[in-house]
KOLPAVO-445078 format. One record per residue (C-alpha): x, y, z; residue in three letters; residue number from 1; chain. Coordinates in Angstrom, 2 decimals. Layout:
N
<<X, Y, Z>, "ALA", NUM, "A">,
...
END
This chain:
442
<<81.78, 122.09, 102.09>, "MET", 1, "A">,
<<82.86, 123.01, 105.63>, "ASN", 2, "A">,
<<86.65, 123.43, 105.90>, "LEU", 3, "A">,
<<87.01, 120.95, 108.77>, "LYS", 4, "A">,
<<84.96, 118.39, 106.84>, "VAL", 5, "A">,
<<87.22, 118.81, 103.82>, "ARG", 6, "A">,
<<90.31, 118.22, 105.93>, "LEU", 7, "A">,
<<88.63, 115.25, 107.60>, "ALA", 8, "A">,
<<87.96, 113.71, 104.16>, "VAL", 9, "A">,
<<91.64, 114.23, 103.31>, "MET", 10, "A">,
<<92.66, 112.40, 106.50>, "ASN", 11, "A">,
<<90.10, 109.64, 105.88>, "PHE", 12, "A">,
<<91.56, 108.82, 102.48>, "MET", 13, "A">,
<<95.17, 109.30, 103.63>, "GLU", 14, "A">,
<<94.96, 106.47, 106.14>, "PHE", 15, "A">,
<<92.46, 104.37, 104.18>, "ALA", 16, "A">,
<<95.28, 103.94, 101.64>, "VAL", 17, "A">,
<<97.51, 102.48, 104.37>, "TRP", 18, "A">,
<<94.87, 100.41, 106.12>, "GLY", 19, "A">,
<<94.17, 98.37, 102.99>, "ALA", 20, "A">,
<<97.40, 96.39, 103.36>, "TYR", 21, "A">,
<<99.42, 97.40, 106.44>, "LEU", 22, "A">,
<<98.07, 94.86, 108.93>, "THR", 23, "A">,
<<97.32, 91.98, 106.54>, "CYS", 24, "A">,
<<100.19, 92.14, 104.05>, "MET", 25, "A">,
<<102.15, 89.50, 105.98>, "GLY", 26, "A">,
<<99.60, 86.80, 105.22>, "ASN", 27, "A">,
<<99.86, 87.39, 101.47>, "TYR", 28, "A">,
<<103.66, 87.56, 101.55>, "LEU", 29, "A">,
<<103.74, 84.08, 103.09>, "GLY", 30, "A">,
<<101.61, 82.73, 100.22>, "ILE", 31, "A">,
<<103.66, 84.62, 97.60>, "ALA", 32, "A">,
<<106.92, 83.01, 98.73>, "GLY", 33, "A">,
<<108.16, 86.03, 100.68>, "LEU", 34, "A">,
<<107.26, 84.88, 104.19>, "GLY", 35, "A">,
<<110.83, 85.15, 105.44>, "ASP", 36, "A">,
<<110.97, 88.75, 104.19>, "LYS", 37, "A">,
<<108.00, 90.12, 106.17>, "ILE", 38, "A">,
<<110.22, 92.16, 108.48>, "SER", 39, "A">,
<<111.99, 93.65, 105.47>, "TRP", 40, "A">,
<<108.72, 94.79, 103.89>, "PHE", 41, "A">,
<<107.91, 96.74, 107.04>, "TYR", 42, "A">,
<<111.51, 97.87, 107.44>, "ALA", 43, "A">,
<<111.39, 99.31, 103.91>, "ILE", 44, "A">,
<<108.76, 101.74, 105.17>, "GLN", 45, "A">,
<<111.23, 102.79, 107.84>, "GLY", 46, "A">,
<<114.22, 103.00, 105.51>, "ILE", 47, "A">,
<<112.47, 105.34, 103.07>, "VAL", 48, "A">,
<<111.17, 107.35, 106.03>, "SER", 49, "A">,
<<114.76, 108.19, 106.99>, "ILE", 50, "A">,
<<115.11, 110.52, 104.03>, "PHE", 51, "A">,
<<111.90, 110.86, 101.98>, "MET", 52, "A">,
<<109.73, 112.79, 104.51>, "PRO", 53, "A">,
<<112.61, 115.20, 105.15>, "THR", 54, "A">,
<<113.23, 115.72, 101.43>, "LEU", 55, "A">,
<<109.55, 116.23, 100.71>, "MET", 56, "A">,
<<109.31, 118.54, 103.72>, "GLY", 57, "A">,
<<112.04, 120.70, 102.19>, "ILE", 58, "A">,
<<110.16, 120.80, 98.88>, "VAL", 59, "A">,
<<106.89, 121.66, 100.68>, "ALA", 60, "A">,
<<108.56, 124.44, 102.67>, "ASP", 61, "A">,
<<110.22, 126.08, 99.68>, "LYS", 62, "A">,
<<108.99, 124.97, 96.27>, "TYR", 63, "A">,
<<105.57, 123.26, 96.08>, "ILE", 64, "A">,
<<102.58, 123.94, 98.32>, "GLN", 65, "A">,
<<102.17, 120.98, 100.73>, "PRO", 66, "A">,
<<98.63, 120.05, 99.67>, "GLN", 67, "A">,
<<99.71, 119.87, 96.02>, "ARG", 68, "A">,
<<102.86, 117.88, 96.81>, "LEU", 69, "A">,
<<100.67, 115.55, 98.87>, "LEU", 70, "A">,
<<98.60, 114.84, 95.77>, "GLY", 71, "A">,
<<101.61, 114.27, 93.52>, "LEU", 72, "A">,
<<103.12, 111.82, 96.01>, "CYS", 73, "A">,
<<99.87, 109.86, 96.08>, "HIS", 74, "A">,
<<99.78, 109.71, 92.29>, "LEU", 75, "A">,
<<103.19, 108.01, 92.27>, "ALA", 76, "A">,
<<102.44, 105.79, 95.28>, "ALA", 77, "A">,
<<99.15, 104.65, 93.80>, "GLY", 78, "A">,
<<100.64, 103.84, 90.40>, "ALA", 79, "A">,
<<103.36, 101.64, 91.91>, "PHE", 80, "A">,
<<100.93, 99.92, 94.29>, "MET", 81, "A">,
<<98.62, 99.06, 91.40>, "ILE", 82, "A">,
<<101.68, 97.58, 89.68>, "SER", 83, "A">,
<<102.16, 95.30, 92.70>, "CYS", 84, "A">,
<<98.56, 94.16, 92.33>, "TRP", 85, "A">,
<<99.13, 93.46, 88.65>, "TRP", 86, "A">,
<<102.12, 91.22, 89.39>, "MET", 87, "A">,
<<99.99, 89.24, 91.84>, "GLY", 88, "A">,
<<97.22, 89.01, 89.26>, "GLU", 89, "A">,
<<99.65, 87.57, 86.75>, "GLN", 90, "A">,
<<100.82, 84.94, 89.23>, "ALA", 91, "A">,
<<97.25, 84.00, 90.21>, "GLY", 92, "A">,
<<95.56, 83.14, 93.51>, "PHE", 93, "A">,
<<97.63, 81.06, 95.90>, "GLY", 94, "A">,
<<100.75, 81.06, 93.73>, "ASN", 95, "A">,
<<104.24, 82.37, 94.35>, "GLU", 96, "A">,
<<105.34, 85.50, 92.49>, "LEU", 97, "A">,
<<107.38, 84.89, 89.36>, "ALA", 98, "A">,
<<109.70, 87.88, 89.91>, "ASP", 99, "A">,
<<110.00, 88.56, 93.62>, "LYS", 100, "A">,
<<112.75, 91.18, 93.18>, "SER", 101, "A">,
<<110.60, 93.30, 90.88>, "LEU", 102, "A">,
<<107.68, 93.07, 93.30>, "PHE", 103, "A">,
<<109.89, 94.27, 96.15>, "ILE", 104, "A">,
<<111.19, 97.13, 93.97>, "ALA", 105, "A">,
<<107.67, 98.29, 93.04>, "LEU", 106, "A">,
<<106.51, 98.06, 96.65>, "TYR", 107, "A">,
<<109.57, 100.05, 97.77>, "THR", 108, "A">,
<<108.84, 102.84, 95.28>, "LEU", 109, "A">,
<<105.21, 102.96, 96.38>, "SER", 110, "A">,
<<105.96, 103.35, 100.07>, "VAL", 111, "A">,
<<108.81, 105.75, 99.28>, "ALA", 112, "A">,
<<106.20, 108.17, 97.97>, "PHE", 113, "A">,
<<103.51, 107.25, 100.51>, "TYR", 114, "A">,
<<105.46, 107.68, 103.77>, "MET", 115, "A">,
<<106.13, 111.43, 103.28>, "PRO", 116, "A">,
<<102.39, 111.99, 102.83>, "THR", 117, "A">,
<<101.73, 111.36, 106.53>, "ILE", 118, "A">,
<<103.82, 114.41, 107.50>, "ALA", 119, "A">,
<<102.51, 116.39, 104.51>, "LEU", 120, "A">,
<<98.93, 115.69, 105.59>, "THR", 121, "A">,
<<99.72, 117.13, 109.04>, "ASN", 122, "A">,
<<101.48, 120.15, 107.54>, "THR", 123, "A">,
<<98.62, 120.91, 105.15>, "ALA", 124, "A">,
<<96.00, 120.52, 107.89>, "ALA", 125, "A">,
<<97.90, 122.67, 110.41>, "PHE", 126, "A">,
<<98.55, 125.39, 107.82>, "THR", 127, "A">,
<<94.98, 125.53, 106.53>, "ILE", 128, "A">,
<<93.57, 125.61, 110.06>, "LEU", 129, "A">,
<<95.89, 128.43, 111.12>, "LYS", 130, "A">,
<<95.24, 130.39, 107.93>, "ASN", 131, "A">,
<<91.57, 130.33, 108.89>, "ASN", 132, "A">,
<<92.09, 131.38, 112.51>, "GLY", 133, "A">,
<<91.56, 127.96, 114.10>, "MET", 134, "A">,
<<93.33, 126.29, 117.04>, "ASP", 135, "A">,
<<95.36, 123.24, 115.99>, "THR", 136, "A">,
<<95.34, 121.66, 119.47>, "VAL", 137, "A">,
<<91.56, 121.88, 119.69>, "LYS", 138, "A">,
<<90.52, 121.47, 116.05>, "ASP", 139, "A">,
<<93.06, 119.00, 114.63>, "PHE", 140, "A">,
<<92.32, 115.84, 116.70>, "PRO", 141, "A">,
<<88.66, 115.58, 115.58>, "PRO", 142, "A">,
<<89.90, 115.94, 111.99>, "ILE", 143, "A">,
<<92.68, 113.40, 112.48>, "ARG", 144, "A">,
<<90.25, 110.87, 113.97>, "VAL", 145, "A">,
<<88.66, 110.49, 110.53>, "LEU", 146, "A">,
<<92.02, 109.18, 109.35>, "GLY", 147, "A">,
<<91.70, 106.32, 111.80>, "THR", 148, "A">,
<<88.12, 105.73, 110.65>, "VAL", 149, "A">,
<<89.43, 105.46, 107.09>, "GLY", 150, "A">,
<<92.09, 102.98, 108.20>, "PHE", 151, "A">,
<<89.41, 100.86, 109.91>, "ILE", 152, "A">,
<<87.09, 101.07, 106.89>, "ALA", 153, "A">,
<<89.61, 99.54, 104.51>, "THR", 154, "A">,
<<90.73, 96.96, 107.10>, "MET", 155, "A">,
<<87.14, 95.74, 107.36>, "TRP", 156, "A">,
<<86.73, 95.85, 103.60>, "PHE", 157, "A">,
<<89.74, 93.64, 102.85>, "VAL", 158, "A">,
<<88.80, 91.34, 105.75>, "ASN", 159, "A">,
<<85.27, 90.74, 104.43>, "CYS", 160, "A">,
<<85.64, 91.10, 100.65>, "ALA", 161, "A">,
<<86.44, 88.09, 98.47>, "TYR", 162, "A">,
<<86.68, 87.20, 94.81>, "PHE", 163, "A">,
<<86.54, 83.79, 93.18>, "ASP", 164, "A">,
<<85.12, 82.05, 90.12>, "ASP", 165, "A">,
<<81.58, 82.91, 91.23>, "SER", 166, "A">,
<<82.36, 86.61, 91.38>, "GLY", 167, "A">,
<<82.79, 89.29, 94.03>, "PHE", 168, "A">,
<<81.13, 89.34, 97.44>, "GLY", 169, "A">,
<<81.46, 89.83, 101.19>, "PHE", 170, "A">,
<<81.75, 87.28, 103.94>, "THR", 171, "A">,
<<82.78, 87.08, 107.59>, "LEU", 172, "A">,
<<83.62, 83.40, 107.27>, "GLY", 173, "A">,
<<86.39, 81.38, 105.70>, "GLU", 174, "A">,
<<87.18, 81.99, 102.04>, "ASN", 175, "A">,
<<90.35, 81.12, 100.11>, "ALA", 176, "A">,
<<90.26, 84.34, 98.13>, "HIS", 177, "A">,
<<89.49, 86.89, 100.83>, "LYS", 178, "A">,
<<91.32, 90.14, 100.06>, "PHE", 179, "A">,
<<93.29, 89.97, 103.33>, "GLN", 180, "A">,
<<95.10, 86.86, 102.01>, "TYR", 181, "A">,
<<95.61, 88.07, 98.42>, "THR", 182, "A">,
<<97.18, 90.74, 96.24>, "TYR", 183, "A">,
<<93.77, 92.46, 95.87>, "LEU", 184, "A">,
<<94.56, 94.47, 99.01>, "GLN", 185, "A">,
<<97.17, 96.35, 96.94>, "PHE", 186, "A">,
<<94.59, 97.24, 94.30>, "LEU", 187, "A">,
<<92.34, 98.78, 96.96>, "VAL", 188, "A">,
<<95.24, 100.86, 98.27>, "SER", 189, "A">,
<<96.37, 102.00, 94.83>, "GLY", 190, "A">,
<<92.94, 103.10, 93.65>, "VAL", 191, "A">,
<<92.38, 105.13, 96.83>, "LEU", 192, "A">,
<<95.75, 106.86, 96.33>, "SER", 193, "A">,
<<94.72, 107.97, 92.84>, "ILE", 194, "A">,
<<91.41, 109.32, 94.19>, "VAL", 195, "A">,
<<93.26, 111.27, 96.90>, "LEU", 196, "A">,
<<95.63, 112.69, 94.28>, "PHE", 197, "A">,
<<92.66, 114.26, 92.54>, "LEU", 198, "A">,
<<91.07, 115.45, 95.79>, "TYR", 199, "A">,
<<94.21, 117.24, 97.02>, "CYS", 200, "A">,
<<94.02, 119.73, 94.18>, "PHE", 201, "A">,
<<90.61, 120.91, 95.45>, "THR", 202, "A">,
<<92.02, 121.95, 98.87>, "LEU", 203, "A">,
<<92.70, 125.60, 99.86>, "PRO", 204, "A">,
<<96.11, 127.07, 99.14>, "GLU", 205, "A">,
<<98.97, 126.78, 101.65>, "CYS", 206, "A">,
<<101.14, 129.64, 100.45>, "LYS", 207, "A">,
<<104.87, 129.17, 100.87>, "LEU", 208, "A">,
<<106.68, 131.25, 103.49>, "SER", 209, "A">,
<<109.11, 133.52, 101.65>, "LYS", 210, "A">,
<<112.31, 134.41, 103.51>, "LYS", 211, "A">,
<<113.57, 137.90, 102.80>, "GLU", 212, "A">,
<<117.23, 138.79, 102.53>, "GLY", 213, "A">,
<<120.21, 136.51, 102.04>, "LYS", 214, "A">,
<<119.46, 132.81, 102.48>, "VAL", 215, "A">,
<<122.19, 130.43, 103.66>, "SER", 216, "A">,
<<122.98, 127.12, 102.00>, "LEU", 217, "A">,
<<121.65, 125.30, 105.09>, "VAL", 218, "A">,
<<118.32, 127.14, 104.76>, "GLU", 219, "A">,
<<118.23, 126.54, 101.00>, "THR", 220, "A">,
<<118.60, 122.79, 101.55>, "LEU", 221, "A">,
<<116.00, 122.86, 104.32>, "GLY", 222, "A">,
<<118.47, 121.46, 106.86>, "LEU", 223, "A">,
<<117.80, 124.21, 109.40>, "ASN", 224, "A">,
<<115.14, 121.98, 110.99>, "ALA", 225, "A">,
<<118.08, 120.05, 112.48>, "PHE", 226, "A">,
<<118.87, 123.10, 114.62>, "LYS", 227, "A">,
<<116.11, 121.83, 116.89>, "LEU", 228, "A">,
<<118.70, 119.32, 118.15>, "PHE", 229, "A">,
<<120.56, 122.22, 119.78>, "LYS", 230, "A">,
<<117.81, 122.41, 122.38>, "ARG", 231, "A">,
<<118.24, 119.68, 124.98>, "ARG", 232, "A">,
<<114.49, 119.16, 125.25>, "GLN", 233, "A">,
<<114.04, 118.65, 121.51>, "MET", 234, "A">,
<<117.17, 116.50, 121.16>, "ALA", 235, "A">,
<<115.91, 114.13, 123.86>, "LEU", 236, "A">,
<<112.43, 114.21, 122.39>, "PHE", 237, "A">,
<<113.70, 113.10, 118.98>, "PHE", 238, "A">,
<<116.02, 110.44, 120.47>, "ILE", 239, "A">,
<<113.21, 108.88, 122.48>, "PHE", 240, "A">,
<<110.91, 109.27, 119.48>, "SER", 241, "A">,
<<113.28, 106.96, 117.61>, "ALA", 242, "A">,
<<113.36, 104.48, 120.51>, "LEU", 243, "A">,
<<109.58, 104.47, 120.79>, "LEU", 244, "A">,
<<109.35, 104.27, 117.01>, "GLY", 245, "A">,
<<111.02, 100.86, 117.27>, "MET", 246, "A">,
<<107.68, 99.56, 118.57>, "CYS", 247, "A">,
<<105.48, 101.05, 115.84>, "LEU", 248, "A">,
<<105.56, 98.41, 113.12>, "GLN", 249, "A">,
<<106.04, 95.27, 115.21>, "VAL", 250, "A">,
<<102.36, 94.38, 115.60>, "THR", 251, "A">,
<<101.50, 95.72, 112.15>, "ASN", 252, "A">,
<<103.96, 93.24, 110.70>, "GLY", 253, "A">,
<<103.39, 90.22, 112.91>, "PHE", 254, "A">,
<<99.98, 90.42, 114.61>, "ALA", 255, "A">,
<<98.25, 89.13, 111.45>, "GLY", 256, "A">,
<<100.51, 86.10, 110.91>, "PRO", 257, "A">,
<<100.46, 85.45, 114.69>, "PHE", 258, "A">,
<<96.66, 85.35, 114.93>, "LEU", 259, "A">,
<<96.27, 83.47, 111.65>, "THR", 260, "A">,
<<98.79, 80.84, 112.82>, "SER", 261, "A">,
<<96.18, 79.52, 115.24>, "PHE", 262, "A">,
<<94.30, 78.16, 112.21>, "LYS", 263, "A">,
<<96.96, 75.47, 112.16>, "GLY", 264, "A">,
<<95.96, 74.32, 115.67>, "THR", 265, "A">,
<<92.84, 72.07, 115.60>, "PRO", 266, "A">,
<<91.31, 73.47, 118.81>, "GLU", 267, "A">,
<<91.53, 77.06, 117.48>, "PHE", 268, "A">,
<<91.11, 76.46, 113.72>, "ALA", 269, "A">,
<<87.47, 77.60, 113.58>, "ASP", 270, "A">,
<<87.79, 80.51, 116.03>, "SER", 271, "A">,
<<86.79, 84.01, 114.96>, "PHE", 272, "A">,
<<90.19, 85.47, 115.90>, "ALA", 273, "A">,
<<92.14, 82.98, 113.80>, "ALA", 274, "A">,
<<89.95, 83.46, 110.71>, "ASN", 275, "A">,
<<89.42, 87.23, 110.96>, "ASN", 276, "A">,
<<92.78, 88.57, 112.11>, "ALA", 277, "A">,
<<92.38, 91.83, 110.20>, "THR", 278, "A">,
<<88.96, 92.55, 111.68>, "MET", 279, "A">,
<<90.10, 91.69, 115.21>, "LEU", 280, "A">,
<<93.13, 93.96, 114.99>, "THR", 281, "A">,
<<90.86, 96.75, 113.72>, "SER", 282, "A">,
<<89.73, 97.08, 117.34>, "VAL", 283, "A">,
<<93.14, 98.73, 117.75>, "SER", 284, "A">,
<<92.15, 101.44, 115.30>, "GLN", 285, "A">,
<<88.72, 101.88, 116.92>, "ILE", 286, "A">,
<<90.53, 102.49, 120.20>, "SER", 287, "A">,
<<92.89, 104.83, 118.36>, "GLU", 288, "A">,
<<89.96, 106.88, 117.06>, "ALA", 289, "A">,
<<88.59, 107.35, 120.57>, "LEU", 290, "A">,
<<91.99, 108.16, 122.06>, "CYS", 291, "A">,
<<92.69, 110.88, 119.50>, "ILE", 292, "A">,
<<89.72, 112.82, 120.87>, "LEU", 293, "A">,
<<91.26, 112.63, 124.35>, "MET", 294, "A">,
<<94.58, 114.17, 123.31>, "ILE", 295, "A">,
<<93.73, 117.90, 123.78>, "PRO", 296, "A">,
<<92.63, 117.23, 127.38>, "PHE", 297, "A">,
<<95.64, 115.08, 128.26>, "PHE", 298, "A">,
<<98.18, 117.43, 126.64>, "LEU", 299, "A">,
<<96.84, 120.50, 128.42>, "ARG", 300, "A">,
<<96.31, 118.69, 131.72>, "ARG", 301, "A">,
<<99.50, 116.61, 131.93>, "PHE", 302, "A">,
<<101.97, 117.88, 129.31>, "GLY", 303, "A">,
<<104.04, 116.05, 126.71>, "ILE", 304, "A">,
<<106.16, 114.01, 129.15>, "LYS", 305, "A">,
<<103.26, 112.28, 130.92>, "ILE", 306, "A">,
<<101.44, 111.75, 127.63>, "VAL", 307, "A">,
<<104.49, 110.06, 126.09>, "MET", 308, "A">,
<<105.02, 107.98, 129.25>, "LEU", 309, "A">,
<<101.45, 106.75, 128.94>, "MET", 310, "A">,
<<102.26, 105.73, 125.36>, "SER", 311, "A">,
<<105.44, 103.88, 126.32>, "LEU", 312, "A">,
<<103.86, 101.85, 129.08>, "PHE", 313, "A">,
<<100.82, 101.14, 126.89>, "ALA", 314, "A">,
<<103.24, 99.41, 124.50>, "TRP", 315, "A">,
<<104.30, 97.14, 127.37>, "VAL", 316, "A">,
<<100.69, 96.00, 127.76>, "PHE", 317, "A">,
<<100.14, 95.87, 123.99>, "ARG", 318, "A">,
<<102.87, 93.24, 123.59>, "PHE", 319, "A">,
<<102.31, 91.53, 126.94>, "GLY", 320, "A">,
<<98.62, 90.84, 126.33>, "PHE", 321, "A">,
<<99.45, 89.22, 122.99>, "PHE", 322, "A">,
<<101.92, 87.01, 124.84>, "GLY", 323, "A">,
<<99.38, 85.60, 127.30>, "ILE", 324, "A">,
<<96.29, 85.38, 125.06>, "GLY", 325, "A">,
<<94.79, 82.78, 122.72>, "ASP", 326, "A">,
<<91.73, 82.72, 120.37>, "PRO", 327, "A">,
<<89.43, 80.84, 122.79>, "ALA", 328, "A">,
<<87.63, 82.22, 125.83>, "MET", 329, "A">,
<<88.91, 83.60, 128.12>, "PRO", 330, "A">,
<<92.26, 83.97, 126.33>, "GLY", 331, "A">,
<<90.79, 86.05, 123.49>, "VAL", 332, "A">,
<<89.97, 88.76, 126.05>, "ILE", 333, "A">,
<<93.70, 89.48, 126.28>, "PHE", 334, "A">,
<<93.85, 89.95, 122.51>, "PHE", 335, "A">,
<<91.00, 92.45, 122.77>, "ILE", 336, "A">,
<<92.71, 94.25, 125.67>, "LEU", 337, "A">,
<<95.89, 94.44, 123.61>, "SER", 338, "A">,
<<93.93, 96.12, 120.83>, "CYS", 339, "A">,
<<92.28, 98.54, 123.25>, "ILE", 340, "A">,
<<95.56, 99.80, 124.76>, "VAL", 341, "A">,
<<96.96, 100.28, 121.25>, "TYR", 342, "A">,
<<95.01, 103.54, 120.98>, "GLY", 343, "A">,
<<96.99, 105.02, 123.87>, "VAL", 344, "A">,
<<100.25, 103.43, 122.66>, "ALA", 345, "A">,
<<100.02, 104.90, 119.16>, "PHE", 346, "A">,
<<98.09, 108.17, 119.47>, "ASP", 347, "A">,
<<99.54, 109.51, 122.69>, "PHE", 348, "A">,
<<102.89, 109.42, 120.96>, "PHE", 349, "A">,
<<102.36, 109.87, 117.23>, "ASN", 350, "A">,
<<99.59, 112.49, 117.14>, "VAL", 351, "A">,
<<100.67, 114.35, 120.28>, "SER", 352, "A">,
<<104.26, 114.36, 119.02>, "GLY", 353, "A">,
<<103.18, 115.94, 115.74>, "GLY", 354, "A">,
<<101.30, 118.69, 117.60>, "ILE", 355, "A">,
<<104.27, 119.22, 119.94>, "PHE", 356, "A">,
<<106.72, 119.60, 117.03>, "VAL", 357, "A">,
<<104.37, 122.05, 115.29>, "ASP", 358, "A">,
<<104.20, 124.18, 118.44>, "GLN", 359, "A">,
<<107.96, 124.15, 118.97>, "GLU", 360, "A">,
<<109.22, 125.33, 115.57>, "CYS", 361, "A">,
<<108.95, 128.48, 113.49>, "GLU", 362, "A">,
<<106.69, 128.66, 110.42>, "PRO", 363, "A">,
<<109.51, 128.52, 107.86>, "SER", 364, "A">,
<<110.60, 125.02, 108.95>, "ILE", 365, "A">,
<<107.31, 123.42, 110.00>, "LYS", 366, "A">,
<<107.13, 120.95, 107.12>, "ALA", 367, "A">,
<<110.82, 120.12, 107.49>, "SER", 368, "A">,
<<110.39, 119.61, 111.24>, "ALA", 369, "A">,
<<107.44, 117.27, 110.69>, "GLN", 370, "A">,
<<109.59, 115.38, 108.20>, "GLY", 371, "A">,
<<112.37, 115.18, 110.79>, "LEU", 372, "A">,
<<109.93, 113.78, 113.37>, "PHE", 373, "A">,
<<108.77, 111.25, 110.80>, "MET", 374, "A">,
<<112.39, 110.36, 110.01>, "MET", 375, "A">,
<<113.21, 109.63, 113.65>, "MET", 376, "A">,
<<110.05, 107.60, 114.36>, "THR", 377, "A">,
<<108.90, 105.85, 111.20>, "ASN", 378, "A">,
<<112.41, 106.04, 109.74>, "GLY", 379, "A">,
<<115.30, 105.20, 112.05>, "LEU", 380, "A">,
<<113.21, 103.83, 114.89>, "GLY", 381, "A">,
<<110.82, 101.70, 112.87>, "ALA", 382, "A">,
<<113.59, 100.34, 110.63>, "THR", 383, "A">,
<<115.78, 99.18, 113.49>, "ILE", 384, "A">,
<<112.82, 97.92, 115.50>, "GLY", 385, "A">,
<<111.23, 96.00, 112.65>, "THR", 386, "A">,
<<114.45, 94.30, 111.57>, "LEU", 387, "A">,
<<115.26, 93.39, 115.18>, "ALA", 388, "A">,
<<111.72, 92.05, 115.67>, "ALA", 389, "A">,
<<112.05, 90.05, 112.46>, "GLY", 390, "A">,
<<115.24, 88.42, 113.71>, "GLU", 391, "A">,
<<113.55, 87.52, 117.00>, "ILE", 392, "A">,
<<110.47, 86.08, 115.27>, "VAL", 393, "A">,
<<112.57, 84.13, 112.76>, "ASN", 394, "A">,
<<114.63, 82.72, 115.65>, "ALA", 395, "A">,
<<111.58, 81.38, 117.51>, "TYR", 396, "A">,
<<109.04, 80.80, 114.71>, "CYS", 397, "A">,
<<108.94, 79.21, 111.26>, "HIS", 398, "A">,
<<106.53, 78.79, 108.33>, "TRP", 399, "A">,
<<104.73, 75.45, 108.32>, "GLU", 400, "A">,
<<101.68, 74.56, 106.24>, "GLY", 401, "A">,
<<101.18, 78.21, 105.29>, "GLY", 402, "A">,
<<101.26, 79.41, 108.92>, "TYR", 403, "A">,
<<103.98, 81.14, 110.94>, "LEU", 404, "A">,
<<104.15, 78.92, 114.03>, "VAL", 405, "A">,
<<106.50, 78.63, 117.01>, "GLY", 406, "A">,
<<107.26, 80.17, 120.39>, "ASN", 407, "A">,
<<105.33, 83.42, 119.95>, "TRP", 408, "A">,
<<105.08, 84.04, 123.69>, "GLN", 409, "A">,
<<108.83, 84.58, 124.05>, "THR", 410, "A">,
<<108.74, 87.03, 121.14>, "CYS", 411, "A">,
<<105.94, 89.14, 122.62>, "TRP", 412, "A">,
<<107.49, 89.20, 126.09>, "PHE", 413, "A">,
<<110.82, 90.31, 124.61>, "THR", 414, "A">,
<<109.13, 93.24, 122.87>, "PHE", 415, "A">,
<<107.30, 94.16, 126.10>, "ALA", 416, "A">,
<<110.56, 94.15, 128.08>, "ALA", 417, "A">,
<<112.14, 96.58, 125.60>, "PHE", 418, "A">,
<<109.23, 99.02, 125.87>, "ALA", 419, "A">,
<<109.44, 98.85, 129.67>, "LEU", 420, "A">,
<<113.15, 99.73, 129.71>, "VAL", 421, "A">,
<<112.65, 102.66, 127.32>, "VAL", 422, "A">,
<<109.72, 103.93, 129.41>, "GLY", 423, "A">,
<<111.74, 103.90, 132.63>, "ILE", 424, "A">,
<<114.67, 105.67, 130.94>, "ALA", 425, "A">,
<<112.35, 108.34, 129.49>, "PHE", 426, "A">,
<<110.79, 108.99, 132.89>, "ALA", 427, "A">,
<<114.24, 109.61, 134.37>, "ILE", 428, "A">,
<<115.93, 111.59, 131.59>, "VAL", 429, "A">,
<<113.32, 113.74, 129.80>, "PHE", 430, "A">,
<<112.55, 117.03, 131.55>, "GLN", 431, "A">,
<<110.41, 119.28, 129.32>, "PRO", 432, "A">,
<<110.36, 123.05, 129.58>, "GLU", 433, "A">,
<<107.53, 124.49, 131.66>, "LYS", 434, "A">,
<<105.48, 125.70, 128.69>, "LYS", 435, "A">,
<<101.89, 124.53, 128.33>, "PRO", 436, "A">,
<<101.02, 123.23, 124.89>, "ILE", 437, "A">,
<<99.28, 125.95, 122.96>, "GLY", 438, "A">,
<<101.16, 128.79, 124.67>, "LYS", 439, "A">,
<<104.67, 128.24, 123.38>, "ILE", 440, "A">,
<<106.45, 131.38, 122.25>, "GLU", 441, "A">,
<<109.06, 131.62, 119.51>, "HIS", 442, "A">,
END
């Protein structure tokens, strides 16, 4: 099989695992008696990202080849996610979980092993491409786009798949046991993780970089990636990465419950948007797939600062459009526009940032540096942002009749205002070195 195709398959499965539950988990948590903990479930992803990607990056740099460690992490993540499904199965459809604390613990362990795999996937892909004489800026985005396709594929699957007394099937209409409202979404994720575990051990080797001579304690622990903070450009980049990371999980956590809440309003109860929140939000990932392919052009033409500015201001529109839309025409157009700008908001930061970090650091710390980037964005940033967003949503909204209802408009406009302030500050403060991406010297 062609090398690029093999890496594309890896990316497809990597994000298919996440797409099975990330945008629809909130609906199930409300049914399972954990509706007031939605922000914490997304914050857990951020909390484990503060240390797990960095730790696994150290291991991948020094002890276990990244593609193999990627597989082992998915084995653990998949096993714990399947355990979450089993707890839901024991409780039954539409019932609260018997042991909510155990469910939270199993979920935490699963994401603790999954979150490092995002950085490990990048490290493995970059290393394999370079080992075969390929250009990461040119060749990685088309590979990475298959990850988004995988995310979309499982979003559509859990949106349309259902299971009840009559058996298993697919539907675009209303069904009490659609996967997007049940614990079955966790089974889909867990099984895919196990499949990816097996696949990772078929990938080419990523030989570890051996350092000759005496090695310091800092290097032994893999902490030398933090020396990137000594450079003003990189320090500011990581600081603003954390601030921008505060936006990352907000719509993942609350877009589903927000759209589904319209089912509780008679005039919107039968609308497509209210009954197919997961499928509607998948437009975000379709946009993401297209935007990934634009990254090489925009990075080379405009540089990292302009690309990240585009991302920051796209977040303003992402939140703002949710604030002014509704499921009926013409209001639903704003929901669609919000999903379209998401591609720029997410990719122009997350994917471009990963490429930028790879170009800026030496080979011996590449995995650790990717873990550091992950720690600042999906760790510190996402944790603080998700918990803050949860407090705002809980202040203005409440669960009623199985729906999270309230003053959603104020919530979305508050999030948009934050992104606007961060964008203006970034434009003023961040001044990157005059080095085109792809020509950075070490």
